[in-house]
Each structure stands twice: as C-alpha cells, then as structure tokens.
C-alpha positions as CSV (number, residue, x, y, z in Angstrom):
1,X,-0.1,-0.2,0.0
2,X,2.9,2.4,0.8
3,X,4.2,2.0,-2.8
4,X,0.8,2.5,-4.2
5,X,0.1,5.8,-2.5
6,X,3.4,7.2,-3.1
7,X,3.1,6.4,-6.8
8,X,-0.4,7.8,-7.1
9,X,0.7,11.2,-5.3
10,X,3.5,11.6,-7.7
11,X,1.3,10.7,-10.4
12,X,-1.3,13.6,-9.5
13,X,1.7,16.0,-8.4
14,X,3.2,15.5,-11.7
15,X,-0.3,16.3,-13.6
16,X,-0.6,19.5,-11.4
17,X,2.9,20.6,-12.3
18,X,2.8,20.2,-16.1
19,X,-0.6,22.1,-15.6
20,X,-2.6,19.2,-17.1
21,X,-6.5,19.5,-17.2
22,X,-8.4,17.1,-15.3
23,X,-11.3,15.1,-16.4
24,X,-14.8,14.5,-14.7
25,X,-13.5,10.6,-14.5
26,X,-10.1,11.7,-13.2
27,X,-11.6,13.6,-10.2
28,X,-14.1,10.8,-9.6
29,X,-11.3,8.2,-9.7
30,X,-9.5,10.5,-7.3
31,X,-12.6,10.7,-5.2
32,X,-13.0,6.7,-5.3
33,X,-9.1,6.6,-4.3
34,X,-9.2,8.7,-1.7
35,X,-11.8,6.5,-0.3
36,X,-9.8,3.2,-0.4
37,X,-7.3,5.3,1.4
38,X,-9.4,6.2,4.0
39,X,-10.4,2.5,4.6
40,X,-7.1,1.5,4.7
41,X,-6.0,4.3,7.2
42,X,-9.1,3.6,9.3
43,X,-8.2,0.0,9.5
44,X,-4.5,0.6,10.2
45,X,-6.1,2.7,13.2
46,X,-8.1,-0.1,14.6
47,X,-5.5,-2.6,14.3
48,X,-3.0,-0.4,15.9
49,X,-5.5,0.4,18.9
50,X,-5.8,-3.3,19.5
51,X,-2.5,-3.9,19.2
52,X,-1.8,-1.4,21.7
53,X,-3.9,-2.4,24.3
54,X,-2.7,-6.3,23.9
55,X,0.9,-4.8,24.5
56,X,-0.2,-3.1,27.7
57,X,-2.2,-6.2,28.7
58,X,1.3,-8.1,28.5
59,X,3.3,-5.3,30.3
60,X,0.8,-5.4,33.1
61,X,1.0,-9.5,33.0
62,X,4.6,-9.0,32.9
63,X,4.6,-7.6,36.5
64,X,3.2,-11.0,37.7
65,X,5.6,-13.1,35.6
66,X,8.6,-12.3,33.8
67,X,7.5,-14.9,31.1
68,X,5.0,-12.1,29.6
69,X,8.1,-9.7,29.0
70,X,8.8,-11.0,25.8
71,X,5.5,-10.7,24.1
72,X,5.4,-7.3,25.7
73,X,8.8,-6.4,24.1
74,X,7.8,-8.1,20.6
75,X,4.6,-6.1,20.6
76,X,6.6,-2.7,21.6
77,X,8.8,-3.3,18.4
78,X,5.8,-4.1,15.8
79,X,3.8,-1.5,17.5
80,X,6.7,1.4,16.5
81,X,6.4,0.2,13.2
82,X,2.9,0.2,13.0
83,X,2.7,3.6,14.1
84,X,5.3,4.8,11.7
85,X,3.2,3.1,8.9
86,X,0.0,4.8,10.1
87,X,1.7,8.2,10.5
88,X,2.8,7.7,6.7
89,X,-0.9,6.9,5.8
90,X,-2.4,9.6,7.5
91,X,-0.3,12.6,6.3
92,X,-0.3,11.3,2.7
93,X,-4.4,10.7,2.8
94,X,-4.5,14.5,4.3
95,X,-2.2,15.4,1.3
96,X,-4.3,14.1,-1.2
97,X,-7.4,16.0,0.2
98,X,-5.2,19.4,-0.3
99,X,-4.7,18.0,-3.9
100,X,-8.2,17.2,-4.5
101,X,-9.1,20.6,-3.3
102,X,-6.4,22.3,-5.6
103,X,-7.7,20.3,-8.4
104,X,-11.2,21.3,-7.9
105,X,-11.2,25.0,-6.8
106,X,-8.7,26.0,-9.3
107,X,-10.8,24.9,-12.1
108,X,-8.1,22.4,-13.6
109,X,-11.1,20.0,-14.6
110,X,-12.9,20.1,-18.0
C-alpha cells in the first residue's frame, strides 16, 4: 500500500505541475481512491489500537511473571513500526485532500 500511495500521489503532483486538465473521470477516480485510502487508514488505526491494548496487557502481566515480558517487548517493536506506517498513511491521505481541493477549486477540470 505504501508504494501504491506514493506512486498515486506522484502521478497527481506531476499532472498538477504540468498544468494538465483533469477530466470528470479523473476527479471521480481520485475521489474513489481517496475513499480506499481512508478505509485503509481506518483499518490500520483499529489494528494499531488493539495492538496497543494487547501490548499493555502483556506489560501488566509482565509484573506478575517475567515470561510475559517477552511478548511485551515484541509487541513494542511491532507497535513502533505500525505507528510509523499509520503516520505515513495519515499524512498522505490528508495531502491527497489538499491536492483534490487544489484541482477542484482552481478549475483544472474540464
């Protein structure tokens, strides 16, 4: 998803830089893709929240037995990477909102 989102943002930026016209189909397609990216972002938020809860549960259980600290530290590592991925999704989806507004508000469409 990361590569797909980067490529799509680059494509839209390139069309804007080259002052190309956006057709109604281009704008509708962009709206659909933004919806897909929003869905992806929501799923990653839910998974991140559950992963955080389970990590904290293992931390609490780690106070009872050191055995539970192993999954806690594994959870922390995965959680850090998941938060970075979610941060990437969040920022790029919001950037797509700005690009969409720029396209629609400046009358670049036919």
